[in-house]
N, CA, C and O atoms as a CHARMM CRD file, in Angstrom:
* protein
*
  392
    1    1 MET  N    111.94300  75.37900 142.69200 PROA 1      0.00000
    2    1 MET  CA   111.48300  76.58800 142.04500 PROA 1      0.00000
    3    1 MET  C    110.45900  77.25100 142.96200 PROA 1      0.00000
    4    1 MET  O    109.57900  76.60000 143.52600 PROA 1      0.00000
    5    2 LYS  N    110.60200  78.53300 143.08700 PROA 2      0.00000
    6    2 LYS  CA   109.69800  79.25600 143.97300 PROA 2      0.00000
    7    2 LYS  C    108.35600  79.48600 143.28600 PROA 2      0.00000
    8    2 LYS  O    108.27800  79.62900 142.06600 PROA 2      0.00000
    9    3 ARG  N    107.30900  79.51700 144.09400 PROA 3      0.00000
   10    3 ARG  CA   105.94900  79.65400 143.54900 PROA 3      0.00000
   11    3 ARG  C    105.73200  80.97100 142.81700 PROA 3      0.00000
   12    3 ARG  O    105.02000  81.00000 141.81400 PROA 3      0.00000
   13    4 TRP  N    106.32300  82.05200 143.28900 PROA 4      0.00000
   14    4 TRP  CA   106.09200  83.35700 142.66000 PROA 4      0.00000
   15    4 TRP  C    106.69300  83.44200 141.26700 PROA 4      0.00000
   16    4 TRP  O    106.27600  84.29000 140.47800 PROA 4      0.00000
   17    5 MET  N    107.65200  82.59900 140.94100 PROA 5      0.00000
   18    5 MET  CA   108.28200  82.62000 139.61900 PROA 5      0.00000
   19    5 MET  C    107.31400  82.15600 138.53000 PROA 5      0.00000
   20    5 MET  O    107.51700  82.44600 137.35100 PROA 5      0.00000
   21    6 VAL  N    106.28200  81.45000 138.92000 PROA 6      0.00000
   22    6 VAL  CA   105.27500  81.01300 137.96300 PROA 6      0.00000
   23    6 VAL  C    104.53100  82.21700 137.38900 PROA 6      0.00000
   24    6 VAL  O    104.05700  82.17100 136.25400 PROA 6      0.00000
   25    7 PHE  N    104.42700  83.28600 138.16400 PROA 7      0.00000
   26    7 PHE  CA   103.67000  84.44800 137.72900 PROA 7      0.00000
   27    7 PHE  C    104.46600  85.39700 136.83200 PROA 7      0.00000
   28    7 PHE  O    103.88700  86.32200 136.26100 PROA 7      0.00000
   29    8 ILE  N    105.75800  85.19400 136.69700 PROA 8      0.00000
   30    8 ILE  CA   106.57200  86.07100 135.84200 PROA 8      0.00000
   31    8 ILE  C    106.09900  86.03300 134.38800 PROA 8      0.00000
   32    8 ILE  O    105.93000  87.09700 133.79300 PROA 8      0.00000
   33    9 PRO  N    105.87600  84.85500 133.78300 PROA 9      0.00000
   34    9 PRO  CA   105.36700  84.85300 132.40200 PROA 9      0.00000
   35    9 PRO  C    103.98900  85.51800 132.28300 PROA 9      0.00000
   36    9 PRO  O    103.70500  86.19200 131.29300 PROA 9      0.00000
   37   10 VAL  N    103.14600  85.32900 133.28700 PROA 10     0.00000
   38   10 VAL  CA   101.81600  85.95300 133.26800 PROA 10     0.00000
   39   10 VAL  C    101.94500  87.47000 133.33400 PROA 10     0.00000
   40   10 VAL  O    101.23900  88.18400 132.62200 PROA 10     0.00000
   41   11 ALA  N    102.84200  87.96600 134.18500 PROA 11     0.00000
   42   11 ALA  CA   103.06500  89.40400 134.30000 PROA 11     0.00000
   43   11 ALA  C    103.64200  89.96300 133.00100 PROA 11     0.00000
   44   11 ALA  O    103.24400  91.04300 132.56300 PROA 11     0.00000
   45   12 ALA  N    104.57300  89.23900 132.38200 PROA 12     0.00000
   46   12 ALA  CA   105.15300  89.68300 131.11000 PROA 12     0.00000
   47   12 ALA  C    104.08400  89.74600 130.03000 PROA 12     0.00000
   48   12 ALA  O    104.06300  90.68200 129.23100 PROA 12     0.00000
   49   13 LEU  N    103.20200  88.76600 129.99900 PROA 13     0.00000
   50   13 LEU  CA   102.11100  88.76200 129.02100 PROA 13     0.00000
   51   13 LEU  C    101.16300  89.93200 129.25700 PROA 13     0.00000
   52   13 LEU  O    100.69500  90.55000 128.30100 PROA 13     0.00000
   53   14 ALA  N    100.87600  90.23800 130.50500 PROA 14     0.00000
   54   14 ALA  CA    99.99900  91.35900 130.83000 PROA 14     0.00000
   55   14 ALA  C    100.62800  92.68700 130.40200 PROA 14     0.00000
   56   14 ALA  O     99.93600  93.55700 129.87300 PROA 14     0.00000
   57   15 VAL  N    101.91500  92.84700 130.62400 PROA 15     0.00000
   58   15 VAL  CA   102.60800  94.07300 130.20600 PROA 15     0.00000
   59   15 VAL  C    102.60500  94.18400 128.68200 PROA 15     0.00000
   60   15 VAL  O    102.34800  95.25700 128.13700 PROA 15     0.00000
   61   16 PHE  N    102.88800  93.08000 127.99600 PROA 16     0.00000
   62   16 PHE  CA   102.87700  93.07300 126.53800 PROA 16     0.00000
   63   16 PHE  C    101.49700  93.44500 125.99800 PROA 16     0.00000
   64   16 PHE  O    101.39000  94.24500 125.06800 PROA 16     0.00000
   65   17 ALA  N    100.45400  92.87500 126.56900 PROA 17     0.00000
   66   17 ALA  CA    99.08900  93.18300 126.13000 PROA 17     0.00000
   67   17 ALA  C     98.75700  94.65200 126.38300 PROA 17     0.00000
   68   17 ALA  O     98.08200  95.28300 125.57000 PROA 17     0.00000
   69   18 GLY  N     99.22000  95.19200 127.48800 PROA 18     0.00000
   70   18 GLY  CA    98.97700  96.60200 127.78700 PROA 18     0.00000
   71   18 GLY  C     99.67100  97.52500 126.79800 PROA 18     0.00000
   72   18 GLY  O     99.07900  98.49800 126.33100 PROA 18     0.00000
   73   19 VAL  N    100.91700  97.22400 126.48100 PROA 19     0.00000
   74   19 VAL  CA   101.66400  98.04000 125.50800 PROA 19     0.00000
   75   19 VAL  C    101.02000  97.93000 124.13800 PROA 19     0.00000
   76   19 VAL  O    100.85700  98.93500 123.44600 PROA 19     0.00000
   77   20 LEU  N    100.65500  96.73200 123.74300 PROA 20     0.00000
   78   20 LEU  CA   100.00500  96.53000 122.45300 PROA 20     0.00000
   79   20 LEU  C     98.66800  97.28300 122.39300 PROA 20     0.00000
   80   20 LEU  O     98.36200  97.91900 121.38400 PROA 20     0.00000
   81   21 GLY  N     97.88600  97.21200 123.45100 PROA 21     0.00000
   82   21 GLY  CA    96.61300  97.92900 123.48700 PROA 21     0.00000
   83   21 GLY  C     96.79900  99.43000 123.43400 PROA 21     0.00000
   84   21 GLY  O     96.02600 100.12400 122.77300 PROA 21     0.00000
   85   22 LEU  N     97.80300  99.94200 124.11300 PROA 22     0.00000
   86   22 LEU  CA    98.09000 101.37300 124.06900 PROA 22     0.00000
   87   22 LEU  C     98.49400 101.79300 122.66600 PROA 22     0.00000
   88   22 LEU  O     98.05200 102.82800 122.16700 PROA 22     0.00000
   89   23 ARG  N     99.32600 100.99500 122.03900 PROA 23     0.00000
   90   23 ARG  CA    99.78600 101.31700 120.67900 PROA 23     0.00000
   91   23 ARG  C     98.63100 101.26300 119.67900 PROA 23     0.00000
   92   23 ARG  O     98.54000 102.11000 118.79000 PROA 23     0.00000
   93   24 MET  N     97.76000 100.28000 119.82200 PROA 24     0.00000
   94   24 MET  CA    96.62800 100.14500 118.90400 PROA 24     0.00000
   95   24 MET  C     95.62600 101.28200 119.08200 PROA 24     0.00000
   96   24 MET  O     94.91500 101.63200 118.14000 PROA 24     0.00000
   97   25 GLY  N     95.56100 101.85700 120.27200 PROA 25     0.00000
   98   25 GLY  CA    94.61000 102.91200 120.54900 PROA 25     0.00000
   99   25 GLY  C     95.04800 104.28700 120.08900 PROA 25     0.00000
  100   25 GLY  O     94.24700 105.22200 120.09400 PROA 25     0.00000
  101   26 GLN  N     96.30600 104.43100 119.68900 PROA 26     0.00000
  102   26 GLN  CA    96.79200 105.73600 119.26000 PROA 26     0.00000
  103   26 GLN  C     96.34000 106.03400 117.83500 PROA 26     0.00000
  104   26 GLN  O     96.38400 105.16700 116.96200 PROA 26     0.00000
  105   27 VAL  N     95.91200 107.25900 117.61500 PROA 27     0.00000
  106   27 VAL  CA    95.51400 107.70300 116.28700 PROA 27     0.00000
  107   27 VAL  C     96.77700 108.06300 115.51200 PROA 27     0.00000
  108   27 VAL  O     97.60200 108.82800 116.01100 PROA 27     0.00000
  109   28 PRO  N     96.94600 107.52700 114.29900 PROA 28     0.00000
  110   28 PRO  CA    98.15300 107.83900 113.54000 PROA 28     0.00000
  111   28 PRO  C     98.19000 109.30700 113.12600 PROA 28     0.00000
  112   28 PRO  O     97.14900 109.93900 112.94600 PROA 28     0.00000
  113   29 SER  N     99.39600 109.83600 112.97700 PROA 29     0.00000
  114   29 SER  CA    99.54500 111.22300 112.53500 PROA 29     0.00000
  115   29 SER  C     99.22800 111.31500 111.04200 PROA 29     0.00000
  116   29 SER  O     99.16200 110.30200 110.34500 PROA 29     0.00000
  117   30 GLU  N     99.03600 112.52100 110.57400 PROA 30     0.00000
  118   30 GLU  CA    98.75200 112.70400 109.15500 PROA 30     0.00000
  119   30 GLU  C     99.93500 112.24900 108.29900 PROA 30     0.00000
  120   30 GLU  O     99.74900 111.69000 107.21800 PROA 30     0.00000
  121   31 THR  N    101.14100 112.49000 108.78500 PROA 31     0.00000
  122   31 THR  CA   102.32500 112.04500 108.05300 PROA 31     0.00000
  123   31 THR  C    102.35100 110.52400 107.93100 PROA 31     0.00000
  124   31 THR  O    102.67000 109.99800 106.86500 PROA 31     0.00000
  125   32 GLU  N    102.01800 109.81100 109.01200 PROA 32     0.00000
  126   32 GLU  CA   101.98600 108.34800 108.97200 PROA 32     0.00000
  127   32 GLU  C    100.93800 107.84800 107.97900 PROA 32     0.00000
  128   32 GLU  O    101.17000 106.88000 107.25500 PROA 32     0.00000
  129   33 ILE  N     99.79500 108.51000 107.95100 PROA 33     0.00000
  130   33 ILE  CA    98.73500 108.10600 107.02100 PROA 33     0.00000
  131   33 ILE  C     99.18400 108.32900 105.58400 PROA 33     0.00000
  132   33 ILE  O     99.02800 107.44400 104.74300 PROA 33     0.00000
  133   34 ILE  N     99.73800 109.50100 105.29400 PROA 34     0.00000
  134   34 ILE  CA   100.19400 109.79400 103.93100 PROA 34     0.00000
  135   34 ILE  C    101.26600 108.79600 103.50900 PROA 34     0.00000
  136   34 ILE  O    101.22600 108.27800 102.39300 PROA 34     0.00000
  137   35 ASN  N    102.22200 108.52300 104.39400 PROA 35     0.00000
  138   35 ASN  CA   103.29200 107.57700 104.05800 PROA 35     0.00000
  139   35 ASN  C    102.75100 106.17600 103.79400 PROA 35     0.00000
  140   35 ASN  O    103.24500 105.47500 102.91100 PROA 35     0.00000
  141   36 ARG  N    101.73900 105.76600 104.55500 PROA 36     0.00000
  142   36 ARG  CA   101.13900 104.43500 104.36400 PROA 36     0.00000
  143   36 ARG  C    100.50700 104.32500 102.97300 PROA 36     0.00000
  144   36 ARG  O    100.71300 103.33600 102.26900 PROA 36     0.00000
  145   37 TYR  N     99.74200 105.34100 102.58600 PROA 37     0.00000
  146   37 TYR  CA    99.08200 105.28400 101.28800 PROA 37     0.00000
  147   37 TYR  C    100.05600 105.52400 100.14300 PROA 37     0.00000
  148   37 TYR  O     99.86300 104.98000  99.05500 PROA 37     0.00000
  149   38 ALA  N    101.09400 106.32200 100.35900 PROA 38     0.00000
  150   38 ALA  CA   102.11400 106.51200  99.32800 PROA 38     0.00000
  151   38 ALA  C    102.85400 105.19700  99.07800 PROA 38     0.00000
  152   38 ALA  O    103.17900 104.87900  97.93400 PROA 38     0.00000
  153   39 ALA  N    103.12300 104.43200 100.13600 PROA 39     0.00000
  154   39 ALA  CA   103.76500 103.12300  99.97400 PROA 39     0.00000
  155   39 ALA  C    102.84800 102.17100  99.20300 PROA 39     0.00000
  156   39 ALA  O    103.31900 101.40600  98.36100 PROA 39     0.00000
  157   40 ALA  N    101.54600 102.21300  99.48500 PROA 40     0.00000
  158   40 ALA  CA   100.59400 101.37400  98.74000 PROA 40     0.00000
  159   40 ALA  C    100.57300 101.77900  97.26900 PROA 40     0.00000
  160   40 ALA  O    100.49100 100.92400  96.38800 PROA 40     0.00000
  161   41 TYR  N    100.64700 103.07400  97.00900 PROA 41     0.00000
  162   41 TYR  CA   100.69400 103.58100  95.63300 PROA 41     0.00000
  163   41 TYR  C    101.92800 103.04200  94.91200 PROA 41     0.00000
  164   41 TYR  O    101.83400 102.60800  93.76400 PROA 41     0.00000
  165   42 LEU  N    103.09100 103.06800  95.58300 PROA 42     0.00000
  166   42 LEU  CA   104.31400 102.56100  94.96200 PROA 42     0.00000
  167   42 LEU  C    104.20000 101.07600  94.64300 PROA 42     0.00000
  168   42 LEU  O    104.69900 100.62000  93.61400 PROA 42     0.00000
  169   43 ASP  N    103.54800 100.32200  95.51900 PROA 43     0.00000
  170   43 ASP  CA   103.38700  98.88100  95.29500 PROA 43     0.00000
  171   43 ASP  C    102.52000  98.57700  94.08600 PROA 43     0.00000
  172   43 ASP  O    102.72100  97.55600  93.42700 PROA 43     0.00000
  173   44 MET  N    101.56100  99.43800  93.78100 PROA 44     0.00000
  174   44 MET  CA   100.62200  99.14200  92.70500 PROA 44     0.00000
  175   44 MET  C    100.90300  99.90100  91.40800 PROA 44     0.00000
  176   44 MET  O    100.21000  99.69000  90.41300 PROA 44     0.00000
  177   45 SER  N    101.89700 100.77100  91.40300 PROA 45     0.00000
  178   45 SER  CA   102.15800 101.60900  90.23400 PROA 45     0.00000
  179   45 SER  C    103.27900 101.04900  89.37200 PROA 45     0.00000
  180   45 SER  O    104.13600 100.30800  89.85400 PROA 45     0.00000
  181   46 PRO  N    103.26500 101.41400  88.07900 PROA 46     0.00000
  182   46 PRO  CA   104.35800 100.98000  87.19800 PROA 46     0.00000
  183   46 PRO  C    105.64800 101.73700  87.51300 PROA 46     0.00000
  184   46 PRO  O    105.66500 102.63000  88.36000 PROA 46     0.00000
  185   47 ALA  N    106.70100 101.37700  86.83600 PROA 47     0.00000
  186   47 ALA  CA   108.00500 102.01600  87.03800 PROA 47     0.00000
  187   47 ALA  C    107.89600 103.52700  86.84200 PROA 47     0.00000
  188   47 ALA  O    107.10000 104.01200  86.03800 PROA 47     0.00000
  189   48 GLY  N    108.70400 104.24500  87.58600 PROA 48     0.00000
  190   48 GLY  CA   108.70700 105.70000  87.49200 PROA 48     0.00000
  191   48 GLY  C    107.94100 106.38200  88.60900 PROA 48     0.00000
  192   48 GLY  O    108.00400 107.60500  88.73800 PROA 48     0.00000
  193   49 ALA  N    107.21900 105.62000  89.41900 PROA 49     0.00000
  194   49 ALA  CA   106.45800 106.20300  90.52700 PROA 49     0.00000
  195   49 ALA  C    107.40000 106.52200  91.68000 PROA 49     0.00000
  196   49 ALA  O    108.39800 105.83200  91.89000 PROA 49     0.00000
  197   50 SER  N    107.07100 107.58000  92.42700 PROA 50     0.00000
  198   50 SER  CA   107.86300 107.92200  93.61600 PROA 50     0.00000
  199   50 SER  C    106.93000 108.44700  94.69700 PROA 50     0.00000
  200   50 SER  O    105.78700 108.81700  94.43000 PROA 50     0.00000
  201   51 LEU  N    107.44400 108.47100  95.92500 PROA 51     0.00000
  202   51 LEU  CA   106.64200 108.95500  97.05800 PROA 51     0.00000
  203   51 LEU  C    106.21200 110.40200  96.86000 PROA 51     0.00000
  204   51 LEU  O    105.15600 110.80900  97.34400 PROA 51     0.00000
  205   52 THR  N    107.01900 111.17400  96.15500 PROA 52     0.00000
  206   52 THR  CA   106.70000 112.58900  95.96200 PROA 52     0.00000
  207   52 THR  C    105.57400 112.81400  94.95500 PROA 52     0.00000
  208   52 THR  O    105.17900 113.95600  94.71900 PROA 52     0.00000
  209   53 ASP  N    105.06100 111.75700  94.36700 PROA 53     0.00000
  210   53 ASP  CA   103.90000 111.87400  93.46900 PROA 53     0.00000
  211   53 ASP  C    102.61800 112.10700  94.26100 PROA 53     0.00000
  212   53 ASP  O    101.58800 112.44900  93.68000 PROA 53     0.00000
  213   54 CYS  N    102.66600 111.92600  95.58500 PROA 54     0.00000
  214   54 CYS  CA   101.46600 111.95600  96.41400 PROA 54     0.00000
  215   54 CYS  C    101.35000 113.24600  97.22500 PROA 54     0.00000
  216   54 CYS  O    102.34100 113.80500  97.69400 PROA 54     0.00000
  217   55 ALA  N    100.10500 113.69600  97.37000 PROA 55     0.00000
  218   55 ALA  CA    99.78400 114.85300  98.20800 PROA 55     0.00000
  219   55 ALA  C     98.44000 114.57600  98.87300 PROA 55     0.00000
  220   55 ALA  O     97.64600 113.77800  98.37600 PROA 55     0.00000
  221   56 ALA  N     98.19300 115.24200 100.00200 PROA 56     0.00000
  222   56 ALA  CA    96.95500 115.00900 100.74100 PROA 56     0.00000
  223   56 ALA  C     96.23500 116.31500 101.00400 PROA 56     0.00000
  224   56 ALA  O     96.85000 117.37100 101.15000 PROA 56     0.00000
  225   57 THR  N     94.92100 116.21700 101.06000 PROA 57     0.00000
  226   57 THR  CA    94.07300 117.35700 101.41000 PROA 57     0.00000
  227   57 THR  C     93.00500 116.87000 102.38200 PROA 57     0.00000
  228   57 THR  O     92.80800 115.66800 102.56600 PROA 57     0.00000
  229   58 THR  N     92.33500 117.81300 102.98600 PROA 58     0.00000
  230   58 THR  CA    91.22200 117.46200 103.86200 PROA 58     0.00000
  231   58 THR  C     89.96800 117.25900 103.01700 PROA 58     0.00000
  232   58 THR  O     89.94500 117.58700 101.83100 PROA 58     0.00000
  233   59 HSD  N     88.93900 116.72000 103.63700 PROA 59     0.00000
  234   59 HSD  CA    87.66800 116.47500 102.95900 PROA 59     0.00000
  235   59 HSD  C     86.57100 117.11900 103.79500 PROA 59     0.00000
  236   59 HSD  O     86.65300 117.09000 105.02300 PROA 59     0.00000
  237   60 PRO  N     85.54400 117.70400 103.17000 PROA 60     0.00000
  238   60 PRO  CA    84.48900 118.35700 103.95600 PROA 60     0.00000
  239   60 PRO  C     83.65600 117.39700 104.81200 PROA 60     0.00000
  240   60 PRO  O     83.05700 117.81600 105.80200 PROA 60     0.00000
  241   61 ASP  N     83.61600 116.13700 104.44300 PROA 61     0.00000
  242   61 ASP  CA    82.87100 115.14500 105.21700 PROA 61     0.00000
  243   61 ASP  C     83.67500 114.77300 106.46300 PROA 61     0.00000
  244   61 ASP  O     84.82100 114.34600 106.32600 PROA 61     0.00000
  245   62 PRO  N     83.12200 114.91900 107.68100 PROA 62     0.00000
  246   62 PRO  CA    83.88300 114.58400 108.88500 PROA 62     0.00000
  247   62 PRO  C     84.24200 113.10000 108.99600 PROA 62     0.00000
  248   62 PRO  O     85.12100 112.74000 109.77900 PROA 62     0.00000
  249   63 GLY  N     83.59000 112.25000 108.23800 PROA 63     0.00000
  250   63 GLY  CA    83.90800 110.82600 108.24200 PROA 63     0.00000
  251   63 GLY  C     85.11200 110.48000 107.38600 PROA 63     0.00000
  252   63 GLY  O     85.59000 109.34600 107.40500 PROA 63     0.00000
  253   64 VAL  N     85.60400 111.46200 106.63200 PROA 64     0.00000
  254   64 VAL  CA    86.78200 111.27100 105.78800 PROA 64     0.00000
  255   64 VAL  C     87.85700 112.21800 106.29900 PROA 64     0.00000
  256   64 VAL  O     87.72200 113.43700 106.19000 PROA 64     0.00000
  257   65 ARG  N     88.92000 111.65900 106.85500 PROA 65     0.00000
  258   65 ARG  CA    89.96900 112.50700 107.43000 PROA 65     0.00000
  259   65 ARG  C     90.83600 113.14200 106.35300 PROA 65     0.00000
  260   65 ARG  O     91.14600 114.33100 106.42500 PROA 65     0.00000
  261   66 MET  N     91.22800 112.36000 105.36000 PROA 66     0.00000
  262   66 MET  CA    92.13000 112.85700 104.32900 PROA 66     0.00000
  263   66 MET  C     91.82400 112.22700 102.98400 PROA 66     0.00000
  264   66 MET  O     91.29500 111.11900 102.89300 PROA 66     0.00000
  265   67 VAL  N     92.17300 112.96800 101.94200 PROA 67     0.00000
  266   67 VAL  CA    92.13700 112.46100 100.57800 PROA 67     0.00000
  267   67 VAL  C     93.57900 112.50800 100.08300 PROA 67     0.00000
  268   67 VAL  O     94.17500 113.58200 100.00100 PROA 67     0.00000
  269   68 ILE  N     94.13300 111.35700  99.75700 PROA 68     0.00000
  270   68 ILE  CA    95.50500 111.27000  99.28400 PROA 68     0.00000
  271   68 ILE  C     95.45200 110.99300  97.79000 PROA 68     0.00000
  272   68 ILE  O     94.90600 109.97700  97.36000 PROA 68     0.00000
  273   69 THR  N     96.01600 111.89100  97.00700 PROA 69     0.00000
  274   69 THR  CA    96.03000 111.74800  95.56300 PROA 69     0.00000
  275   69 THR  C     97.46700 111.60500  95.09600 PROA 69     0.00000
  276   69 THR  O     98.32500 112.42100  95.43400 PROA 69     0.00000
  277   70 CYS  N     97.72500 110.56600  94.31900 PROA 70     0.00000
  278   70 CYS  CA    99.04900 110.31200  93.76700 PROA 70     0.00000
  279   70 CYS  C     98.93100 110.35700  92.24300 PROA 70     0.00000
  280   70 CYS  O     98.12100 109.64200  91.65200 PROA 70     0.00000
  281   71 VAL  N     99.74300 111.20000  91.61800 PROA 71     0.00000
  282   71 VAL  CA    99.71000 111.34200  90.16400 PROA 71     0.00000
  283   71 VAL  C    101.02500 110.82400  89.60000 PROA 71     0.00000
  284   71 VAL  O    102.08900 111.39200  89.84400 PROA 71     0.00000
  285   72 HSD  N    100.93300 109.74000  88.84500 PROA 72     0.00000
  286   72 HSD  CA   102.10800 109.12900  88.22200 PROA 72     0.00000
  287   72 HSD  C    102.61900 110.06000  87.12600 PROA 72     0.00000
  288   72 HSD  O    101.82700 110.79900  86.54000 PROA 72     0.00000
  289   73 PRO  N    103.91900 110.04600  86.83300 PROA 73     0.00000
  290   73 PRO  CA   104.45200 110.89200  85.75600 PROA 73     0.00000
  291   73 PRO  C    103.77400 110.66500  84.40300 PROA 73     0.00000
  292   73 PRO  O    103.79200 111.55700  83.55500 PROA 73     0.00000
  293   74 ASN  N    103.17800 109.49300  84.18700 PROA 74     0.00000
  294   74 ASN  CA   102.46600 109.25800  82.92700 PROA 74     0.00000
  295   74 ASN  C    101.06700 109.88100  82.92800 PROA 74     0.00000
  296   74 ASN  O    100.35400 109.78600  81.93000 PROA 74     0.00000
  297   75 GLY  N    100.65900 110.52500  84.04900 PROA 75     0.00000
  298   75 GLY  CA    99.39100 111.23600  84.11500 PROA 75     0.00000
  299   75 GLY  C     98.25700 110.50100  84.79600 PROA 75     0.00000
  300   75 GLY  O     97.19900 111.09200  85.01200 PROA 75     0.00000
  301   76 VAL  N     98.43000 109.24700  85.14200 PROA 76     0.00000
  302   76 VAL  CA    97.36800 108.47400  85.78900 PROA 76     0.00000
  303   76 VAL  C     97.31300 108.84000  87.27700 PROA 76     0.00000
  304   76 VAL  O     98.31900 108.76800  87.98300 PROA 76     0.00000
  305   77 ALA  N     96.12600 109.23100  87.73600 PROA 77     0.00000
  306   77 ALA  CA    95.94700 109.61800  89.14400 PROA 77     0.00000
  307   77 ALA  C     95.30200 108.47400  89.92600 PROA 77     0.00000
  308   77 ALA  O     94.39100 107.80100  89.44300 PROA 77     0.00000
  309   78 THR  N     95.79200 108.27800  91.12500 PROA 78     0.00000
  310   78 THR  CA    95.23100 107.29200  92.05100 PROA 78     0.00000
  311   78 THR  C     94.82600 108.04300  93.30900 PROA 78     0.00000
  312   78 THR  O     95.62700 108.78400  93.87900 PROA 78     0.00000
  313   79 THR  N     93.58400 107.85500  93.74500 PROA 79     0.00000
  314   79 THR  CA    93.07800 108.57500  94.91300 PROA 79     0.00000
  315   79 THR  C     92.69700 107.58700  96.00500 PROA 79     0.00000
  316   79 THR  O     92.02400 106.58600  95.75700 PROA 79     0.00000
  317   80 PHE  N     93.14400 107.89000  97.21800 PROA 80     0.00000
  318   80 PHE  CA    92.81700 107.09000  98.39800 PROA 80     0.00000
  319   80 PHE  C     92.04700 107.98000  99.36600 PROA 80     0.00000
  320   80 PHE  O     92.32600 109.17500  99.47500 PROA 80     0.00000
  321   81 TYR  N     91.08700 107.40300 100.06300 PROA 81     0.00000
  322   81 TYR  CA    90.32700 108.11000 101.09400 PROA 81     0.00000
  323   81 TYR  C     90.62300 107.44000 102.42700 PROA 81     0.00000
  324   81 TYR  O     90.50100 106.22200 102.55800 PROA 81     0.00000
  325   82 ALA  N     91.01100 108.23900 103.41300 PROA 82     0.00000
  326   82 ALA  CA    91.35500 107.71000 104.73200 PROA 82     0.00000
  327   82 ALA  C     90.34800 108.19900 105.75700 PROA 82     0.00000
  328   82 ALA  O     89.98100 109.37400 105.76900 PROA 82     0.00000
  329   83 GLY  N     89.90300 107.29000 106.62000 PROA 83     0.00000
  330   83 GLY  CA    88.95200 107.61200 107.67400 PROA 83     0.00000
  331   83 GLY  C     89.62500 108.28700 108.85500 PROA 83     0.00000
  332   83 GLY  O     90.82000 108.57700 108.80000 PROA 83     0.00000
  333   84 PRO  N     88.88600 108.53800 109.91200 PROA 84     0.00000
  334   84 PRO  CA    89.41000 109.24400 111.08400 PROA 84     0.00000
  335   84 PRO  C     90.63300 108.58600 111.72400 PROA 84     0.00000
  336   84 PRO  O     91.46900 109.28100 112.30200 PROA 84     0.00000
  337   85 ARG  N     90.75100 107.27900 111.63200 PROA 85     0.00000
  338   85 ARG  CA    91.90800 106.58900 112.20300 PROA 85     0.00000
  339   85 ARG  C     92.86300 106.10000 111.12100 PROA 85     0.00000
  340   85 ARG  O     93.71700 105.25200 111.38000 PROA 85     0.00000
  341   86 GLY  N     92.72100 106.63500 109.90600 PROA 86     0.00000
  342   86 GLY  CA    93.61200 106.27000 108.80900 PROA 86     0.00000
  343   86 GLY  C     93.17500 105.05200 108.02700 PROA 86     0.00000
  344   86 GLY  O     93.87000 104.62200 107.10600 PROA 86     0.00000
  345   87 GLU  N     92.02300 104.48700 108.38300 PROA 87     0.00000
  346   87 GLU  CA    91.55200 103.29100 107.69600 PROA 87     0.00000
  347   87 GLU  C     91.09800 103.64000 106.27400 PROA 87     0.00000
  348   87 GLU  O     90.62600 104.75000 106.02900 PROA 87     0.00000
  349   88 PRO  N     91.24200 102.68700 105.32800 PROA 88     0.00000
  350   88 PRO  CA    90.81400 102.95400 103.95600 PROA 88     0.00000
  351   88 PRO  C     89.29700 103.03800 103.85700 PROA 88     0.00000
  352   88 PRO  O     88.57400 102.26300 104.48400 PROA 88     0.00000
  353   89 LEU  N     88.83500 103.97900 103.06800 PROA 89     0.00000
  354   89 LEU  CA    87.40400 104.16600 102.83800 PROA 89     0.00000
  355   89 LEU  C     87.11400 104.09200 101.34200 PROA 89     0.00000
  356   89 LEU  O     87.99200 104.37400 100.52600 PROA 89     0.00000
  357   90 PRO  N     85.89800 103.71900 100.97900 PROA 90     0.00000
  358   90 PRO  CA    85.52800 103.78300  99.56700 PROA 90     0.00000
  359   90 PRO  C     85.35200 105.24300  99.14600 PROA 90     0.00000
  360   90 PRO  O     85.20000 106.12800  99.98800 PROA 90     0.00000
  361   91 ASP  N     85.37500 105.47600  97.86500 PROA 91     0.00000
  362   91 ASP  CA    85.17100 106.81200  97.33300 PROA 91     0.00000
  363   91 ASP  C     83.79000 107.30800  97.76500 PROA 91     0.00000
  364   91 ASP  O     82.78700 106.69400  97.40200 PROA 91     0.00000
  365   92 PRO  N     83.70800 108.41400  98.53900 PROA 92     0.00000
  366   92 PRO  CA    82.39700 108.87900  98.99900 PROA 92     0.00000
  367   92 PRO  C     81.50100 109.40400  97.88300 PROA 92     0.00000
  368   92 PRO  O     80.29900 109.57200  98.08800 PROA 92     0.00000
  369   93 HSD  N     82.05800 109.66100  96.72300 PROA 93     0.00000
  370   93 HSD  CA    81.25900 110.15900  95.60100 PROA 93     0.00000
  371   93 HSD  C     80.62000 109.02900  94.80400 PROA 93     0.00000
  372   93 HSD  O     79.74700 109.27800  93.97300 PROA 93     0.00000
  373   94 GLN  N     81.04400 107.79200  95.04600 PROA 94     0.00000
  374   94 GLN  CA    80.52800 106.65400  94.29000 PROA 94     0.00000
  375   94 GLN  C     79.14100 106.21800  94.77900 PROA 94     0.00000
  376   94 GLN  O     78.37300 105.63700  94.01300 PROA 94     0.00000
  377   95 GLY  N     78.82700 106.48600  96.00800 PROA 95     0.00000
  378   95 GLY  CA    77.55500 106.02100  96.55700 PROA 95     0.00000
  379   95 GLY  C     77.68000 104.58400  97.01200 PROA 95     0.00000
  380   95 GLY  O     78.75100 103.99000  96.88800 PROA 95     0.00000
  381   96 PRO  N     76.60400 104.00900  97.53900 PROA 96     0.00000
  382   96 PRO  CA    76.67200 102.61700  98.01600 PROA 96     0.00000
  383   96 PRO  C     76.86300 101.63100  96.87200 PROA 96     0.00000
  384   96 PRO  O     76.38700 101.83800  95.75600 PROA 96     0.00000
  385   97 ALA  N     77.56800 100.56400  97.18100 PROA 97     0.00000
  386   97 ALA  CA    77.80400  99.52000  96.17500 PROA 97     0.00000
  387   97 ALA  C     76.50700  98.76100  95.92300 PROA 97     0.00000
  388   97 ALA  O     75.72800  98.50900  96.84300 PROA 97     0.00000
  389   98 ALA  N     76.29000  98.40500  94.66700 PROA 98     0.00000
  390   98 ALA  CA    75.07200  97.67800  94.29200 PROA 98     0.00000
  391   98 ALA  C     75.23900  96.20400  94.45300 PROA 98     0.00000
  392   98 ALA  O     74.31000  95.44400  94.18100 PROA 98     0.00000
């Protein structure tokens, strides 16, 4: 076995880590964020819920990228707050947790 062949797995690992790092560094689109929270809404809602129950708006606070509100046909509303990179945030109107 040639000595340089030992470095092939190391090179493959380096390429994989680079691709993974590039992918992790990308900011998700607004559509991706809405779809993520709409899927979470479907997982937690009773029968009759659909992806079209959800809509998103902007928020005046720059730390909150989007507010996703899903209204079930029975009238119950679920609101999600997404940060600049789509991460879940607590309700900014609630204040700090006690």
